[in-house]
LORO-161937 format. One record per residue: chain; x, y negated, z negated of N, C-alpha, C, O in turn; residue in one letter. Coordinates in Angstrom, 2 decimals. Each point is the difference from the previous one (the first is absolute). Layout:
REM residues N
R mol    n.px    n.py    n.pz   ca.px   ca.py   ca.pz    c.px    c.py    c.pz    o.px    o.py    o.pz type
R   A       X       Y       Z       X       Y       Z       X       Y       Z       X       Y       Z    A
...
//
This chain:
REM residues 169
R mol    n.px    n.py    n.pz   ca.px   ca.py   ca.pz    c.px    c.py    c.pz    o.px    o.py    o.pz type
R   A  203.28 -172.23  -87.66    0.47   -1.22   -0.65   -1.15   -1.00   -0.15   -0.18   -0.58   -1.08    M
R   A   -0.61    0.38    2.14   -1.12   -0.94   -0.06   -1.03    0.46   -1.02   -0.58   -0.80   -0.73    K
R   A    0.37    2.12    0.68   -0.97    0.56   -0.93    0.44   -0.26   -1.45   -0.83   -0.35   -0.84    K
R   A    2.10    0.53    0.56    0.54   -0.24   -1.34   -0.16   -1.47   -0.39   -0.43   -0.30   -1.11    T
R   A    0.78   -0.60    2.01   -0.13   -1.43   -0.28   -1.46   -0.38   -0.23   -0.30   -0.81   -0.88    L
R   A   -0.61    1.39    1.65   -1.43   -0.27   -0.19   -0.47    0.47   -1.36   -0.75   -0.71   -0.67    S
R   A    1.18    1.89    0.26   -0.39    0.53   -1.30    0.54   -0.89   -1.12   -0.71   -0.29   -0.96    I
R   A    1.95   -0.13    1.07    0.60   -0.87   -1.01   -0.75   -1.33   -0.06   -0.32   -0.49   -1.08    I
R   A    0.04   -0.09    2.24   -0.72   -1.29    0.03   -1.38    0.13   -0.63   -0.40   -0.85   -0.79    A
R   A   -0.33    1.91    1.15   -1.34    0.20   -0.58    0.08    0.23   -1.50   -0.87   -0.47   -0.74    L
R   A    1.89    1.17    0.27    0.17    0.24   -1.43    0.23   -1.31   -0.74   -0.58   -0.23   -1.07    S
R   A    1.42   -0.63    1.62    0.29   -1.29   -0.62   -1.26   -0.86   -0.04   -0.30   -0.62   -1.02    I
R   A   -0.43    0.57    2.11   -1.24   -0.78    0.05   -1.00    0.55   -1.00   -0.63   -0.76   -0.74    I
R   A    0.47    2.08    0.70   -0.94    0.62   -0.94    0.37   -0.31   -1.44   -0.87   -0.32   -0.81    G
R   A    2.14    0.43    0.48    0.45   -0.31   -1.35   -0.27   -1.46   -0.34   -0.42   -0.33   -1.11    F
R   A    0.66   -0.55    2.07   -0.25   -1.43   -0.22   -1.46   -0.27   -0.29   -0.32   -0.80   -0.87    G
R   A   -0.58    1.46    1.58   -1.43   -0.20   -0.23   -0.43    0.54   -1.35   -0.81   -0.62   -0.69    L
R   A    1.33    1.78    0.30   -0.37    0.60   -1.28    0.51   -0.83   -1.16   -0.71   -0.17   -0.99    V
R   A    1.93   -0.35    1.10    0.58   -0.75   -1.11   -0.38   -1.47    0.01    0.41   -0.75   -0.89    S
R   A   -1.16    0.31    1.87   -0.35   -1.41    0.16   -0.73   -0.56   -1.20    0.36   -1.06   -0.51    C
R   A   -1.39    1.76    0.03   -0.80   -0.51   -1.12    0.84   -0.15   -1.25   -0.11   -1.02   -0.68    K
R   A    0.95    2.01    0.36    0.83   -0.07   -1.19    0.98   -1.16    0.11    0.18   -0.76   -0.95    K
R   A    0.46    0.62    2.12    0.97   -1.07    0.21   -0.67   -1.36   -0.14    0.55   -0.90   -0.63    E
R   A   -1.75    0.74    1.21   -0.70   -1.28   -0.10   -0.29   -0.35   -1.45    0.16   -1.16   -0.39    N
R   A   -0.59    2.13   -0.42   -0.29   -0.27   -1.41    1.25   -0.45   -0.72   -0.03   -0.97   -0.77    K
R   A    1.16    1.67    1.01    1.25   -0.38   -0.66    0.44   -1.37    0.45    0.42   -0.81   -0.83    E
R   A   -0.50    0.53    2.12    0.40   -1.30    0.53   -0.88   -1.09   -0.58    0.50   -1.05   -0.41    T
R   A   -1.82    1.29    0.38   -0.92   -1.02   -0.50    0.28   -0.33   -1.46    0.07   -1.17   -0.36    Q
R   A    0.08    2.19   -0.48    0.15   -0.28   -1.42    1.33   -0.68   -0.27    0.05   -0.90   -0.84    S
R   A    1.03    1.29    1.53    1.27   -0.65   -0.25    0.00   -1.43    0.53    0.60   -0.88   -0.62    S
R   A   -1.27    0.64    1.74   -0.06   -1.36    0.51   -0.91   -0.87   -0.86    0.29   -1.18   -0.19    E
R   A   -1.37    1.74   -0.33   -0.89   -0.77   -0.85    0.75   -0.45   -1.24   -0.17   -1.13   -0.46    A
R   A    1.00    2.01   -0.10    0.79   -0.35   -1.17    0.99   -1.10    0.36    0.17   -0.95   -0.75    V
R   A    0.48    1.09    1.91    0.98   -1.01    0.41   -0.67   -1.35    0.19    0.56   -1.03   -0.40    A
R   A   -1.73    1.00    1.01   -0.71   -1.25    0.21   -0.41   -0.61   -1.33    0.21   -1.20   -0.22    I
R   A   -0.80    2.01   -0.66   -0.47   -0.52   -1.28    1.15   -0.48   -0.88   -0.14   -1.01   -0.69    D
R   A    1.28    1.72    0.70    1.08   -0.37   -0.90    0.75   -1.23    0.49    0.66   -0.66   -0.80    S
R   A   -0.75    0.34    2.08    0.73   -1.17    0.49   -0.88   -1.23    0.11    0.49   -1.10    0.23    T
R   A   -1.78    1.26   -0.41   -0.91   -1.12    0.15   -0.02   -0.82   -1.27   -0.55    0.43   -1.02    A
R   A    1.14   -1.61    1.07    0.03   -0.86   -1.17   -1.24   -0.89   -0.05   -0.50   -0.31   -1.08    A
R   A    0.02   -0.10    2.24   -1.18   -0.86    0.07   -1.08    0.72    0.79    0.25    1.06    0.56    A
R   A   -1.43   -1.63   -0.51   -1.10    0.63    0.73    0.30    0.15    1.47   -0.17    1.10    0.52    T
R   A    0.63   -2.14    0.21    0.31    0.22    1.42    1.22    0.90    0.12    0.99   -0.16   -0.72    P
R   A   -1.06    1.10    1.63    1.11    0.90    0.25    0.53   -0.32    1.38   -0.75    0.01    0.98    V
R   A    2.04   -0.30   -0.89    0.56   -0.30    1.31    0.66    1.24    0.56    0.49    0.85   -0.74    T
R   A   -0.48   -0.75    2.05    0.57    1.19    0.63    1.52   -0.02   -0.07    0.63    1.04    0.20    T
R   A   -0.03   -2.18   -0.46    1.45   -0.07   -0.03    0.58    0.83   -1.12    1.12    0.51    0.14    D
R   A   -1.84   -0.34   -1.27    0.58    0.69   -1.14   -0.71    1.27   -0.39    0.49    0.72   -0.87    S
R   A   -1.64   -0.40    1.47   -0.74    1.14   -0.52   -0.30    1.10    0.99    0.41    1.14   -0.22    T
R   A   -1.09   -1.42    1.28   -0.48    1.06    0.87    1.09    0.44    0.96    0.40   -0.76    0.88    A
R   A    0.07    1.97   -1.04    1.04    0.53    0.87   -0.64    0.88    1.05   -1.03    0.63   -0.25    A
R   A    1.64   -0.57    1.44   -0.57    0.89    1.01    0.10    1.45   -0.45    0.92    0.37   -0.72    P
R   A   -1.86    0.43    1.14   -0.02    1.40   -0.35    0.94    0.74    0.95    0.01   -0.28    1.20    V
R   A    0.77    1.19   -1.73    0.92    0.77    0.84   -0.79    0.72    1.09   -1.06    0.57   -0.25    A
R   A    1.59   -0.62    1.44   -0.66    0.70    1.10   -0.89   -0.90    0.83   -0.53    0.45    1.01    G
R   A    0.36   -1.71   -1.39   -0.85   -0.89    0.77    0.82   -1.00    0.81   -0.55   -0.94    0.58    T
R   A    1.86    1.11   -0.55    0.85   -0.97    0.69   -0.25   -0.04    1.49    0.33   -1.00    0.64    T
R   A   -0.90    2.04   -0.06   -0.27    0.01    1.43   -1.17   -0.93    0.36   -0.15   -0.39    1.16    A
R   A   -0.66    0.06   -2.14   -1.14   -0.87    0.26    0.42   -1.46   -0.17    0.63   -0.36   -0.99    E
R   A   -0.97   -0.44    1.96    0.45   -1.39   -0.01   -1.01   -0.88   -0.70   -1.20    0.27    0.04    A
R   A    1.68   -1.35   -0.70   -0.93   -0.98   -0.55   -0.66   -0.77    1.14    0.16    0.34    1.17    P
R   A   -0.89   -1.37   -1.51   -0.78   -0.76    0.99    0.87   -0.49    1.14    0.70   -1.00   -0.14    A
R   A   -0.75    1.67    1.26    0.70   -0.31    1.25    1.31   -0.75   -0.22    0.82    0.40   -0.83    S
R   A   -0.61   -1.48    1.58    1.24   -0.77   -0.13   -0.24   -1.35   -0.66    0.69   -0.97    0.29    N
R   A   -1.66    0.91   -1.17   -0.34   -1.25   -0.66    1.10   -0.40   -0.98    0.64    0.87   -0.60    Q
R   A   -0.41   -2.19    0.42    0.96   -0.43   -1.02   -0.52    0.41   -1.38   -1.21   -0.07   -0.26    P
R   A    2.11    0.49   -0.61   -0.43    0.48   -1.31   -0.39   -1.15   -0.92    0.40   -1.15    0.18    T
R   A   -1.20    1.51   -1.17   -0.44   -0.93   -1.02    0.01    0.75   -1.32    0.50    1.13   -0.06    T
R   A   -1.03   -1.72   -0.99   -0.08    0.70   -1.28   -1.43   -0.02   -0.50   -0.82   -0.81    0.44    S
R   A    0.54    1.71   -1.37   -1.38    0.23   -0.42   -0.05    0.18   -1.51    0.93    0.52   -0.61    I
R   A   -2.04   -0.95    0.01   -0.26    0.28   -1.42   -1.35    0.71   -0.07   -0.95   -0.39    0.67    A
R   A    0.89    1.43   -1.48   -1.24    0.75   -0.18   -0.63   -0.35   -1.33    0.69   -0.22   -0.99    L
R   A   -2.04    0.17    0.96   -0.68   -0.21   -1.28    0.30    1.19   -0.91    0.09   -0.16   -1.22    S
R   A    0.06    1.35    1.82    0.37    1.22   -0.71    0.34    1.04    1.06   -0.43   -0.11    1.15    E
R   A    1.20    1.11   -1.54    0.31    1.06    0.95   -0.63    1.32   -0.42    0.02    0.97    0.76    S
R   A   -0.57   -0.92   -1.98   -0.65    1.21   -0.49   -1.30   -0.39   -0.69   -0.05   -1.00   -0.71    N
R   A   -1.00    1.80    0.92   -1.30   -0.27   -0.62   -0.56    1.29   -0.58    0.14    1.07    0.60    F
R   A   -0.78   -1.17   -1.76   -0.62    1.16   -0.63   -1.51   -0.18    0.00   -0.52   -0.92   -0.64    D
R   A   -0.21    1.79    1.36   -1.45   -0.05    0.02   -0.60    0.50   -1.31   -1.18   -0.23   -0.27    F
R   A    1.98    0.91   -0.54   -0.51    0.58   -1.24   -0.86    1.21    0.32    0.24    0.71    0.98    G
R   A   -1.26   -0.47   -1.82   -0.88    1.15    0.21   -1.07   -0.34    1.03   -0.70   -1.01   -0.11    K
R   A    0.60    1.87    1.12   -1.06   -0.14    1.00   -0.65    1.36    0.20    0.62    1.03   -0.27    I
R   A   -1.86   -1.02    0.74   -0.71    1.26    0.22    0.41    0.60    1.34    0.21   -0.71    0.99    K
R   A   -0.09    2.05   -0.97    0.32    0.71    1.23   -1.03   -0.38    1.07   -1.21    0.04   -0.26    K
R   A    1.68   -0.39    1.43   -0.88   -0.42    1.08   -0.12   -1.51    0.14   -0.48   -0.49    1.02    G
R   A    0.93   -0.26   -2.04   -0.04   -1.46    0.09    0.93   -0.48    1.10    1.07    0.57    0.23    D
R   A   -1.50   -1.63    0.44    0.85   -0.66    0.98    0.32   -1.37   -0.59   -0.89   -0.83   -0.19    K
R   A    2.17    0.61   -0.10    0.43   -1.23   -0.65    1.00   -0.72    0.89    0.54    0.58    0.94    V
R   A   -0.31   -1.84   -1.24    0.99   -0.76    0.76    0.68   -0.99   -0.92   -0.54   -0.40   -1.04    E
R   A    1.75    0.00    1.44    0.73   -1.03   -0.74    0.69   -0.92    1.00    0.52    0.45    1.03    H
R   A   -0.52   -1.73   -1.34    0.64   -1.00    0.86    1.33   -0.42   -0.62    0.05   -0.47   -1.13    I
R   A    1.02    0.65    1.89    1.34   -0.47   -0.39    0.20   -1.32    0.73   -0.10   -0.07    1.23    Y
R   A    0.39   -0.97   -1.98    0.21   -1.32    0.60    1.48   -0.17    0.31    0.86    0.31   -0.82    E
R   A   -0.56   -0.81    2.03    1.38   -0.24    0.40    0.17   -1.50    0.29   -0.88   -0.64    0.57    V
R   A    2.02    0.11   -0.97    0.32   -1.41    0.25    1.28   -0.07    0.80    0.99    0.64   -0.35    T
R   A   -1.00   -1.41    1.43    1.20   -0.22    0.79    0.86   -1.02   -0.72   -0.34   -1.18   -0.05    N
R   A    1.46    1.63   -0.52    0.89   -0.89   -0.75    1.20   -0.44    0.83    0.90   -0.66   -0.51    T
R   A   -0.89    1.03    1.79    1.13   -0.36    0.86   -0.28   -1.20    0.87   -0.95   -0.75   -0.24    G
R   A    1.79    0.57    1.26   -0.10   -1.16    0.89   -0.61    0.35    1.36   -0.33   -0.91    0.77    K
R   A    0.17    2.20   -0.46   -0.57    0.44    1.27   -1.37    0.62   -0.23   -0.30    0.44   -1.11    N
R   A   -0.55   -0.39    2.15   -1.30    0.66   -0.16    0.18    1.47   -0.38    0.87    0.69    0.54    P
R   A   -1.70   -0.21   -1.47    0.01    1.40   -0.42   -0.96    0.77    0.90   -1.16   -0.37    0.14    L
R   A    1.66    1.45    0.45   -0.83    0.80    0.89   -0.03    1.43   -0.54    1.02    0.69   -0.01    I
R   A   -2.20   -0.26   -0.42   -0.18    1.38   -0.44   -0.37    0.79    1.26   -1.08   -0.18    0.55    I
R   A    1.97    1.05   -0.12   -0.23    0.72    1.25   -0.81    1.28   -0.21   -0.74    0.41    0.88    S
R   A    0.89    0.21   -2.06   -0.69    1.26   -0.23   -0.03    0.31   -1.49    0.91   -0.36   -0.74    E
R   A   -1.98    1.04    0.31   -0.09    0.54   -1.35   -0.32    1.48    0.17   -1.07    0.36    0.48    V
R   A    2.02    0.50   -0.90   -0.14    1.45    0.18   -0.28    0.66   -1.34    0.89    0.07   -0.86    K
R   A   -2.12    0.43    0.65   -0.28    0.71   -1.25    0.68    1.37   -0.02    0.28    0.58    1.05    P
R   A   -0.03   -0.08   -2.25    0.67    1.28   -0.16   -0.90    1.19    0.27    0.50    1.11    0.21    G
R   A   -1.82   -1.31   -0.20   -0.90    1.12    0.30   -1.30   -0.54    0.60   -0.26   -1.20   -0.03    C
R   A   -0.54    2.12    0.57   -1.24   -0.38    0.67   -1.09   -0.51   -0.94   -1.01   -0.53    0.46    G
R   A    1.21    0.69   -1.76   -1.00   -0.45   -0.97    0.07   -1.51   -0.22   -0.88   -0.58   -0.63    C
R   A    1.92   -0.05    1.15    0.22   -1.44   -0.19   -0.05   -0.70    1.35    0.67    0.40    0.95    T
R   A   -1.48   -1.46   -0.88   -0.11   -0.78    1.24    0.38   -1.45   -0.29   -0.46   -0.57   -0.98    A
R   A    1.30   -0.02    1.82    0.43   -1.38   -0.22   -0.76   -1.03    0.83   -0.48    0.30    1.10    P
R   A    0.38   -1.50   -1.64   -0.38   -1.21    0.73    1.05   -1.02   -0.37    0.48    0.00   -1.14    D
R   A   -0.11   -0.87    2.06    1.00   -1.02   -0.34   -0.13   -1.20    0.90   -0.62    0.07    1.07    F
R   A    1.20   -1.17   -1.50    0.00   -1.24    0.77    0.79    0.23    1.28    1.19    0.29   -0.04    T
R   A   -1.85   -0.41    1.17    0.63    0.30    1.29    0.73   -1.22    0.59    1.00    0.16    0.69    K
R   A   -1.51   -1.36   -0.95    0.63   -1.18    0.57    1.23   -0.39   -0.83    0.08    0.34   -1.18    E
R   A    0.87   -1.06    1.78    1.20   -0.42   -0.74   -0.38   -0.82   -1.23   -0.89   -0.85    0.04    P
R   A    1.59    1.12   -1.15   -0.21   -0.72   -1.24    1.10   -1.06   -0.07    1.19    0.33   -0.08    I
R   A   -1.59   -1.57    0.10    0.98   -1.09    0.05    0.71   -0.16   -1.34   -0.52    0.42   -1.03    M
R   A    1.72   -1.03    1.04    0.74   -0.20   -1.26   -0.87   -0.68   -1.06   -0.67   -1.00    0.28    P
R   A    0.69    1.54   -1.49   -0.77   -0.54   -1.12   -1.45    0.48   -0.05   -0.69   -0.25   -0.98    G
R   A    0.23    0.92    2.02   -1.40    0.46    0.06   -0.11    1.44   -0.47    1.00    0.72   -0.13    K
R   A   -2.26   -0.30   -0.11   -0.27    1.34   -0.52   -0.75    0.85    1.01   -0.75   -0.51    0.84    K
R   A    0.97    1.81   -0.94   -0.73    0.98    0.79   -0.43    1.13   -0.92    0.28   -0.02   -1.20    G
R   A   -0.98    1.01    1.76   -0.51    1.10   -0.81    0.27    1.34    0.65   -0.01    0.14    1.22    K
R   A    0.24    0.85   -2.08    0.07    1.39    0.44   -0.99    0.74   -0.91    0.16    0.02   -1.22    I
R   A   -1.18    0.59    1.83   -1.00    0.73   -0.77    0.18    1.49    0.26    0.07    0.43    1.15    T
R   A    0.00    0.35   -2.23    0.06    1.44    0.13   -1.32    0.58   -0.49   -0.42   -0.26   -1.13    L
R   A   -0.24    1.03    1.99   -1.27    0.67   -0.31    0.33    1.46   -0.29    0.68    0.64    0.79    H
R   A   -1.17   -0.12   -1.91    0.29    1.38   -0.41   -1.28    0.79   -0.17   -0.93   -0.44   -0.67    F
R   A    0.89    1.62    1.29   -1.14    0.92   -0.12    0.43    1.15   -0.90    0.87    0.79    0.36    D
R   A   -1.48   -0.69   -1.55    0.42    0.98   -1.01   -0.68    1.36    0.15    0.19    0.87   -0.86    S
R   A   -0.95   -0.67    1.90   -0.79    1.23    0.17    0.82    1.28   -0.13   -0.49    0.97   -0.59    T
R   A    1.69   -0.93    1.10    0.79    1.24    0.03    0.95    0.18   -1.18    0.87    0.86    0.05    S
R   A   -1.01   -1.66   -1.10    0.99    0.01   -1.07   -0.62    0.20   -1.37   -1.17   -0.31   -0.22    F
R   A    1.98    0.82   -0.69   -0.36    0.15   -1.41    1.19   -0.44   -0.84    1.15    0.16    0.41    D
R   A   -1.43   -0.73   -1.58    1.09   -0.36   -0.91    0.77   -1.22    0.45   -0.50   -0.84    0.75    G
R   A    1.75    0.75   -1.22    0.85   -1.15    0.30    0.59    0.11    1.40    0.55    1.03    0.37    N
R   A   -0.66   -2.10    0.39    0.60   -0.06    1.32    0.79   -1.29    0.15   -0.33   -1.02   -0.62    V
R   A    1.36    1.08    1.43    0.76   -1.19    0.37    0.14    0.00    1.50    0.45    0.99    0.59    Q
R   A   -0.84   -2.08    0.04    0.05   -0.13    1.46    0.78   -1.26    0.35    0.25   -0.85   -0.85    K
R   A    0.12    0.76    2.14    0.80   -1.15    0.42   -0.31   -0.37    1.44   -0.64    0.75    0.74    Y
R   A    1.12   -1.92   -0.35   -0.02   -0.44    1.39    1.28   -0.80    0.23    0.43   -0.78   -0.86    A
R   A    0.18    0.98    2.02    1.19   -0.74    0.38   -0.41   -1.18    0.87   -0.74    0.15    0.97    D
R   A    1.24   -1.35   -1.34   -0.33   -1.22    0.71    1.21   -0.40    0.85    1.09   -0.25   -0.53    V
R   A   -1.30    0.19    1.84    1.06   -0.39    0.93   -0.21   -1.46    0.37   -1.06   -0.38    0.52    Y
R   A    2.07   -0.43   -0.78   -0.08   -1.43    0.27    1.39   -0.52    0.36    0.99    0.73   -0.12    A
R   A   -0.93   -1.96    0.54    1.29   -0.60    0.38    0.71   -0.55   -1.24    0.29   -1.19   -0.10    N
R   A   -0.01    2.10   -0.84    0.78   -0.33   -1.20    1.23    0.90    0.00    0.02    1.04    0.66    V
R   A    1.00   -1.45   -1.40    1.28    0.70    0.03   -0.13    1.47   -0.41    0.57    0.88    0.65    E
R   A   -1.30   -0.60   -1.72   -0.08    1.37   -0.50   -1.37    0.59    0.28   -0.82    0.17   -0.91    K
R   A    0.57    0.13    2.17   -1.26    0.59    0.42    0.23    1.49    0.21    1.06    0.36    0.52    S
R   A   -1.97    0.52   -0.88   -1.35   -0.28   -0.47   -0.05   -0.28   -1.50    0.89    0.39   -0.76    P
R   A   -1.95   -1.06    0.37   -0.29   -0.29   -1.40   -1.02    1.05   -0.43   -0.99    0.22    0.69    I
R   A    1.21    0.41   -1.82   -0.90    1.05   -0.46   -0.99   -0.57   -1.02    0.38   -0.55   -1.03    K
R   A   -1.68    0.69    1.36   -1.08   -0.33   -0.93   -0.53    1.32   -0.54   -0.20    0.94    0.76    L
R   A   -0.03   -0.88   -2.08   -0.48    1.24   -0.60   -1.25   -0.29   -0.84   -0.24   -1.13   -0.43    T
R   A   -0.55    2.20    0.22   -1.10   -0.10   -0.95   -0.21    1.37   -0.63    0.36    1.04    0.56    F
R   A   -0.95   -1.08   -1.74   -0.30    1.23   -0.72   -1.47   -0.01   -0.38   -0.64   -1.05   -0.07    T
R   A    0.12    2.25   -0.19   -1.39    0.13   -0.45   -0.12    1.30   -0.78    0.71    0.96    0.27    A
R   A   -1.61   -0.95   -1.23   -0.32    1.20   -0.77   -1.41    0.42    0.44   -0.99   -0.61   -0.41    D
R   A    0.91    1.64    1.22   -1.27    0.38    0.61   -0.73    0.99   -0.91    0.50    1.09   -0.28    I
R   A   -1.68   -1.49   -0.16   -0.83    0.78   -0.91   -1.06    0.76    0.79   -0.46   -0.48    1.03    Q
R   A    0.07    1.68   -1.51   -1.04    0.78    0.70   -1.34   -0.71    0.02   -0.97    0.53    0.55    P
//
């Protein structure tokens, strides 16, 4: 009985790992469309656009901090054509539009090719912070879409930031 359960568990885990890349691409493209189609103005608020990704409910937002609201300068960025091997970065500006300090607890990139930097100290109401995503294109060719999940003390955490690039030889 234990052997059967172990085999089933390993099969499920293996299938999850194999299908992970395909699922991420589908999730990213559908969420990017949802974000773009609902964004009426340049700032994007988490109240109406960024929905949590299925399967991340076990991860908690920023500890037990009171929630606030956030506006993004953008949630998707296109690097355009870049040369294979280029290391590029983009800064996403965040504004605390709520009444409590905004605390970004973590920024989790979707793959090892993307490294985050972000404002670590609390962002006071009305003030701005930054989330920088650094991308290393060495292992890629053609069109790519990558993302990072931003965990903060906002109602709909995590917030998904995405970027695309067309990697040329």
